[in-house]
N, C-alpha and C positions, 0 to 999 in steps of 0.2 A: 503545700505539703507541710504538715506540722512535724517539727523535729523536737524530740525530747532526749535529754541526756540519759543514757542508761546508767543504772546503779551497779557498779562492779563490787561485789562483796568479797570479803576475806582477803583484801589487799592491805589492810591497815591493822596494826596491833600496837601494843604498848612500846615495842622496840623500834617502831617506824619513826624516822626523823621527819621534821616539818617539811623538808623538800620532798621526801618520798611520799608523805601524806598528800601534798599538793598534786604531785604527779599522779597518784592513784585515785584521788577523789575528783580532780578537776581535768587534768590533761588527758588521761586515758579515756574517760567517758566522752569528752569532746571529740577526740580523734576517732573513737569508735562510731560516734554519731555521724561524723563527717566522712566516713569510709568511702562511700560511693562518690562523693564530690572529690575526694583526694585522688581516686582512680581517674576521674574525668580530667582533673588538672594534669595528671601525669600523661594521659593519653593525648591531651592537647600539646603538651611539651614534646612528646614523641613526634607528633604530626609536624609541628613547627620545625623541628630539627631533622625531619625526614629520616627517622630511625625506624627500620623495619623490625620492630620488637618481636613480633611473632616468629620471625625467622631465626632469632638468636637462640643459642643454647641456653639451658637453664642457668648455668654459671654466668654467662654474659648478660643475661637478663638482670640478675642480681647485682652485678657490677654496674650496669647501666643505671639502675635505680639509685645505688649508693653514690655514684658519680654525680648524678643530676642534683641530689640534695647536698652534696659536699662541695661541689665545684661551681655550680651555677647559682651565684649569689641572688640574682633576681628571682629565680624559680624558688629557692629556699625561702626567701623573704615572703613570697606569695603564699607558700604553704604555711609558714609560721603565722602570717597575718590572718589566714583562714581560721586558725585555732584561737588566736587572740581576740578575734572579733566576737567570740562567744563568752568572753569573760564578764563577770559582774565587776562592779567597781571594787569590791572587797578582793576579789581574785586578782584584779589588775594590780592593786596595791601590793599584794604578795609577790606577784610576778616582777614588778620593778625593783624589788629588793635584790634580786639576783637573775637578771634577764639572760646573761650568757649561759648560766647553768640550765635554766629552764628551756632556752632555745636548743641547747645540745640535747636535752632529753626529748623534746618534741621531735627534733630531727631523727634521733635514734629510733623512737617509737614508730614514726611514720615509715622510715626505711624498712624496718622489720615487717610492718603491716603490708606494705607494697610487695616486698619480697615473698611474703607468704601468700600473696594474691596474684602471682604472675599469670595464672590461667584466666583470670577475670580481665586482664588488661589486653586490649585489642590494638 
């Protein structure tokens, strides 16, 4: 299967900071491209931990997603690694200048995407 980064327009303007530009031109397109894989990673996480996700209320589903990415360091690193693996060398050079900020942004974007996709998670 061929994957290609989507181009997300209208996210960058003259007031956009370098960090926001990187987020909107690199991180968001990679995360969007990896959406189905991220859902599969999360479904595997749920299965491993024997969490009956489909039986949870919508609010508990959202908390479970947030908790998985904030409290389970191994899972969080796996998710972040799946994004970093799509960087070019130039993008990686930008990332290593401020990895904690970019990791925080990656985590926040993925939490939001998964929370918005609870109906797709089995």
